[in-house]
N, C-alpha and C positions, 0 to 999 in steps of 0.2 A: 187297502191296507198296506202299510209300509213294512216290508220284510227286513230291509237293511237301510240304515241312514248313511249319509256321506261321511267318509273317513276324513281325518285331518289332512292338511296340505302336505305334499311330498317334498316341498322345499320352502325356503324362507325368502327367496328372491321375489321381486315385484311381479314377475310373470306368473310364478306359481301361486302367489297370493290372489292375483286377479282371477286366474282360472278357477281356484278353489271357491272364491266368493260367487262367481257365476254359477257354478254347480250347486252351491248352497241355495242360491236364489231360485233356481229351477226346481230343486228338491222341495223347497218351501211351497211353491205354487202347486206342485203335484200332491203334496201332503194335504193342503187345504181342500183340494177337490176330491181326493180319493182316500184320505186317511180313514174314513169310516165305511168305505165301500168294500164289503166282504167278497164281492165278485171280482175284484181287481187286486193284483199283487204288484207292488213296485219295489224294485231293487236298485238302490243307488250305489254307484262306484263298484261295479262288479268286475272282477278280474278272473278270466278263465284261460285255460290252455287245452288245445286239442290238436293232435297230429303234429306236434312240434311248433304250433303257432300260438301266440298269446294275444290277448286283447283286453283293454280296459273299456268297459261300457259305462258311460256316465250315468245313464238312467235306462232301466228296462221295465216296460209295463207288460204284465201278463193279464189278459182278459179272456172272456169266454170264447171270442172268435179269433184270437191270434195274439201276436206280440208286437210291441212298438219299441224300437231302439231310438234313443234320443242322444245326440251329441251336443254338448254345451260348448259354446265358444265365447270367450271374453273379447269383444271387439268394440272399440269406442270411436272409430272413424267411420268413413263411408265404405260401403261394400257394393261391388259390381260382379256380375257373372255373365260371361259372354256366351255366344251361341254354342260353343264347344264344351260348356260346363266348367270353364276355367275361372277361378276366383281371383279377385284382386281387392286390395283395401288401401285406404288413404292414411297417411300419417304426416302431419305438419305440411300439408300441401303437395306431397309427393305420393305416387302410387307404387305399390309393391304387389307382386304375385304372392299367393298363399295356397297351401294345400286345400283341396276341397273337403270340408267337413261332411258334406253329404256323401261323398265317395267313401270317406272314412267310416261313416255309420253303416253304409252298405256292406263293407268288408266285415265289420263287426257282426252285422246281422247274419252274414253267410257262415261265420264261425260258430255263432250260437246255434244256428239251424243244424249244422253238421254235428255239433256236440249232442244236441237233443236227439237227432236221428240215430246216432250210434248208441244211445242209452235209453231208447224209447220204452223198453220193457220195465224200466224202473219207476215210471210214473203213468203210463197208459196201460189199460187193461186189454183183455182179449175179447173178441166178438166171434161167436160161433167157432171157437177154437183157434182163431187166427189173431195174431198180434196187430192191434190197431196202430196207425201211424199219425204223424203230425201234418201230413200233406193236406192241402185244401184249405188251410187256415189263412188268415189275413196277416201278412207280414208287412210292416210299414217302418220307414225311417224318417226322422225329423232332425233338423238342426235348430237349436234354440240359441239365439245370439243376444248379446247385452241389449237392454232396453234403450241405451243411449246411442246405439248404432243407427246410421242412416242407410237404409236399404234402397237401392235403385231397383225396386221390385218390377216396375213396368218394363225394364230392359232385360230381365232375366228370362231364360227359357221357362215356359209355363210349368213343366213338371218340377223344376227346382224351386220356383217361386212358391209352389204349393207345399214344399217340404221345409221351407225356412220360416221361422216364427220368432217373434220377440218373447223374452222371458215371461212377461206378464200375461201373454196369451197362450202359453204352451199347454196349460191344463185344459183350456177351452178346446184347443185343437185336438188333444188326445181324446177328450170326451166325444168329439165329433167322429173320430176314427173308431172308437170303441162302439159307439151307437147304443141304442136301447135294446133291451131284451125283446120287447114286443116287435121291433123292426127286424131283429134277427130271426124270430120265429116266422114272420111273414115271408121273408126272403129265403127261408130254409137254408141258412148258412151253416156249414159244419161248425160245431162248437165243442169246447172242452167242458166237461162236467166240473162241478165245484171241487170234487175230489181230485180230478186231474190237474186243475189249476193249482191246488195246494201241493200236489206232488211235483209239478214242474218247479214251483218256487222253492220247495225244500231241496230238490236235486241241485238246482243252480247255487243255492247257498252253500251246500256241501262241496260244490266244485270251486267255490271262491278261493283264490290263491292267497289273499291277504296282502297287505300293503308292502310287504318286503319283496314281493316278486315284481320285477320290472317288466312292463309290456314291451313286446318286440315282434319281429317277423311281419308277415304281410298284413295282418289285420291292424297293426300299428306301425305301418311303414312311415307315417308322419314322424319326423325326428323328435317330436315331443307329443305328450298326451294332452296337456293343457293347451290353451290357445297360445300360439307363438306371438310374442310381442312384436310390434312393428320395428322396434329397435334391433331385433334379431334378424330381420329380413335383409337379404343382400341389397345394397344400395347401388345405384348407377355408378360406373367407373369414375366420372368427374367428381363425384361427391364422396369418394371412398374414405377420405380422411375426416369426415364429419364425426364429432364425438357422438357416441351412441348412448342416449339417455333412456332409462326405463320409461315405458309408456305411462303417462299420468293417469290416475284413476279419477273419475268425475267427483267433484266435491260435494254434489248433492246427495242427500238421504241414502247413505250407504247402510245396508242392513247390519244389525248388530253381529259382530263376529262370534264364532263359536269359542267358548272358553272351556277349560278343563280344570276346575278347582279340585282341591283335594277332597277325599271322602269326609274328613273331619269338618270341613267348612260347609258341607251341603246336607248331610243327613246324620241324625242322631235319634236315639230312642226317645219317643215322646213321653215315656214314663220316668226313666231314670237318667236320661241324657247320655247313655253309653254310646260311644262312637266307633269303637274298634271291634267289639264282640257282636257283630251283626252278620246275619246270613240272608242273602237275597233269595226271595221266593216268589212264586206266582200263585194267585188265588182267584176267586170269583170276581173280585173288584180290581184285578190287575196286579202289578208288581208291588211287593212290600218287603221290608226288612224285619226279620225276626230277631229279637234281642236274646242272646244266649245267657244274659245275666238275670233278667227279670221275667222273660217269657212274653213280653209285650210285642205286638206287631205294629209297625209304623209304615204308613203308605209312602211310596216314592213319588206320588203326585203332589209335589210342593209347588207353590206359586212361582211363576217366571220371575227371576231376579231382574230382568230388564224392564218389563211392563206390569208386573204383579198380577198378570192374568192367571186364573186357575184352570184355564183350558189348556192342559198340557198332555202330551202323549209320551209314555215311557217305552223304550225298546231295549233289548238286550243283545249284546254281541260279546261272547266269551264272558269274562268276569266284569265287563263294563256295562253299566245301565245308563243310557242316555235319555235325557228329557228334552222334548221339543215343544216349544210354545205354538199353539194354534192361532194366536192373534198377532204374532210378530215372528220374524225369522230366527229368533234366538234359540240356540241349542246349548246344552251344557251336560257334563257328566254329573249325574245326581248321586251315583253310588258306585264305588269300585270294590268288588269283592276281594277281601284279603285272603291270601292263601292260608289254609289251615296247617297246623303242624304236620309235617310229613309230605306236604305237597311242594311242588317246585315253585 
């Protein structure tokens, strides 16, 4: 189940757009695999703060046996990792060092773990009068890189090679880490109850800082949250005067970008056509809009404007209702709740 979708890009430069698209791709594959799985909770683009440190986590998976932190990286060249865990990437025939996204994910994991430990009583119950803890669960980190990247996987240290996966295989890798319920019972692994999974998800959503808060401090010591473009990497001294061009995006089959049309262009009362006097609500069959003019209810599950598929999933974040297609990567704002008189 998806608790939170990816928010819009934080900037309009090529680097921000490429990083945003990569995160959208990974979110799409996770949604296809776990969108209907009640035992799994997925939060995309989570920003948290604890003890003065902040982190942006691209994708967080909460499952019965633990949590998985996924860092998305938009990389279109070749990638190498040496025996010391140091990363480098190619760009137009030259090689540049880059911060380790695996290390970045590990720092993010540590901050999430500390935040949960400090607030464990809010989502875990007591056993024989004693507060249960999150210890003993399975914590994993992954780095999902662009499908077009060339990975020198055979030369990577084995632990890092096992943590790096291309976008189209990320859901399969997460499913492997989550495992099956039957396997968990056989191995007697500590597990979260369904209520505890829901509690952890709700707590982290309440802890989300929103897009206005910029990530900083140790968990985001990387000078940027999205993938640093090769053009931003320091070049060797002899080539310092080379013009720095934004890294080109691959021309092939880019997924449909997220759009945010106005309320009037996406949802209207099916009976009277009213577009402004609508109230977003939730019922047995999902989200719908109640018309304050004629009293008719209109489902928010409208066909995907990109591929016309009727397999869509609607999620809510504040006053915004976002629809995500299950057959293509397209997402769009299907309804924006207008403030009623007296509200801000």
